[in-house]
C-alpha positions in Angstrom: -13.0 6.5 16.8 -11.1 4.1 19.0 -10.2 5.1 22.5 -6.6 4.2 23.3 -6.9 3.6 27.0 -10.3 1.9 27.5 -10.7 0.4 24.0 -14.3 1.7 23.4 -15.0 2.8 19.9 -17.6 3.8 17.3 -17.7 4.6 13.6 -19.0 8.1 12.6 -19.4 10.1 9.4 -16.1 11.5 8.2 -17.5 14.9 7.6 -18.7 15.4 11.2 -16.7 17.2 13.8 -15.1 15.1 16.5 -14.3 16.3 20.1 -12.7 13.7 22.3 -11.4 13.2 25.8 -9.2 10.1 25.9 -10.4 7.5 28.5 -13.8 9.2 28.9 -15.8 10.3 25.8 -16.0 11.1 22.1 -18.7 13.4 20.8 -19.3 14.0 17.1 -21.5 16.9 15.8 -23.1 17.1 12.3 -22.0 20.8 12.3 -19.5 22.6 14.5 -22.1 25.4 14.9 -24.6 23.0 16.4 -22.4 22.0 19.3 -23.3 24.9 21.5 -27.0 24.2 21.2 -26.5 20.7 22.7 -25.0 22.3 25.8 -28.1 24.4 26.6 -30.9 22.7 24.5 -31.8 26.1 23.1 -35.4 26.4 22.0 -34.3 27.6 18.5 -31.2 27.3 16.4 -29.4 25.0 14.0 -31.1 21.7 13.5 -28.0 19.6 14.1 -27.3 16.1 15.4 -24.8 14.5 17.7 -23.4 11.1 18.4 -21.6 10.5 21.7 -19.9 7.5 23.2 -18.9 7.7 26.9 -17.1 5.2 29.2 -17.6 5.7 32.9 -16.8 3.7 36.0 -19.7 1.6 37.2 -18.7 2.1 40.8 -20.6 -1.0 41.9 -23.9 0.2 40.4 -26.1 -2.1 38.4 -26.9 -1.2 34.8 -30.5 -0.3 35.8 -29.2 2.1 38.5 -26.9 3.8 35.9 -29.8 4.1 33.5 -32.1 5.7 36.1 -29.3 8.1 37.2 -28.7 9.2 33.6 -32.0 11.0 33.3 -31.4 14.7 32.9 -34.9 15.9 31.8 -38.4 15.6 33.3 -39.5 12.0 33.7 -42.5 12.5 31.3 -40.2 12.9 28.2 -38.7 9.4 28.5 -40.0 6.2 27.1 -39.9 3.0 29.1 -36.4 1.3 29.1 -36.0 -1.4 26.5 -33.7 -4.4 26.6 -31.2 -4.4 23.6 -27.9 -5.8 22.6 -25.0 -3.3 22.3 -21.5 -4.3 21.3 -22.4 -8.0 21.8 -23.5 -7.5 25.4 -27.0 -7.2 27.0 -28.0 -3.5 27.3 -30.7 -1.0 27.8 -32.2 1.6 25.5 -33.8 4.8 26.8 -35.6 7.1 24.4 -36.7 10.7 25.0 -38.2 13.6 23.1 -39.7 17.0 23.7 -41.0 20.0 21.7 -39.0 23.1 21.2 -39.8 26.3 19.3 -38.4 25.0 16.1 -39.7 21.4 16.4 -39.1 18.2 18.3 -35.8 17.3 20.0 -35.4 13.6 20.0 -32.7 11.4 21.5 -31.8 7.9 22.4 -29.3 6.5 24.9 -27.9 3.0 24.9 -26.1 1.4 27.9 -24.1 -1.8 28.2 -21.2 -3.3 30.2 -18.6 -5.7 28.9 -17.0 -6.0 32.3 -18.2 -5.0 35.8 -15.8 -2.0 35.9 -17.1 0.3 33.0 -20.4 1.1 31.4 -20.4 2.3 27.8 -23.1 4.9 27.0 -24.0 5.7 23.3 -26.2 8.7 22.7 -27.8 10.0 19.6 -29.7 13.3 19.5 -31.2 15.7 16.9 -33.0 19.0 16.9 -35.7 20.4 14.7 -37.6 17.1 14.1 -34.7 15.7 12.1 -34.0 12.5 14.1 -35.8 10.2 11.7 -33.7 11.5 8.8 -30.6 10.3 10.6 -32.1 6.9 11.7 -30.4 4.8 9.0 -27.0 6.3 9.9 -27.6 6.0 13.6 -28.5 2.3 13.2 -25.3 1.6 11.3 -23.2 3.5 13.9 -24.9 1.6 16.7 -23.8 -1.7 15.0 -20.2 -0.5 15.1 -20.0 0.1 18.8 -17.1 -1.5 20.8 -17.6 -1.4 24.6 -15.1 -0.1 27.1 -13.1 -2.5 29.1 -10.8 -2.0 32.1 -7.2 -1.8 31.1 -5.1 -4.8 31.8 -3.0 -4.5 35.0 0.5 -3.5 34.2 3.0 -6.2 34.6 5.2 -5.8 37.7 8.7 -6.9 37.2 10.3 -8.4 40.3 14.1 -8.7 40.5 15.4 -11.8 42.1 18.3 -11.5 44.6 20.8 -14.2 44.6 22.2 -14.9 48.0 25.8 -16.0 48.2 26.5 -18.9 50.4 29.6 -18.7 52.5 31.2 -21.4 54.5 30.2 -21.6 58.1 32.6 -19.7 60.4 35.2 -21.8 62.2 
């Protein structure tokens, strides 16, 4: 997937189901039926996986502030942030996991900025204790990440006006 407006991109398995919002996000699910479970984190259901890449405005925040603001679960489920490289830029990895009725849900989020305008967030998640089965694929996908960049300003065309010179009045 390559976003046409902010140039972020990621490779993903061709047999997975893509949902995209140009200029914002692309989410890929191992099974279409698993997509709903990721919205609610249901305690039981299909043991699917997801890959998401999101570009969002930094709004003057540091990468550390963005990472801290991204936590959607209890603080106890997160690992300590780790420094990584993502898309050729310094970044941060945040892992998390918790038990559900049908096994462990595990996820990882990666954050990096190519410019000061946009942060790119890559997230992997899997239900039913299956995260490790996807590890090799997730690592290959992570290596393919292209970070979001602010679009180049549109060129403004300025017309020039030619003034006619007339002789001075008598």
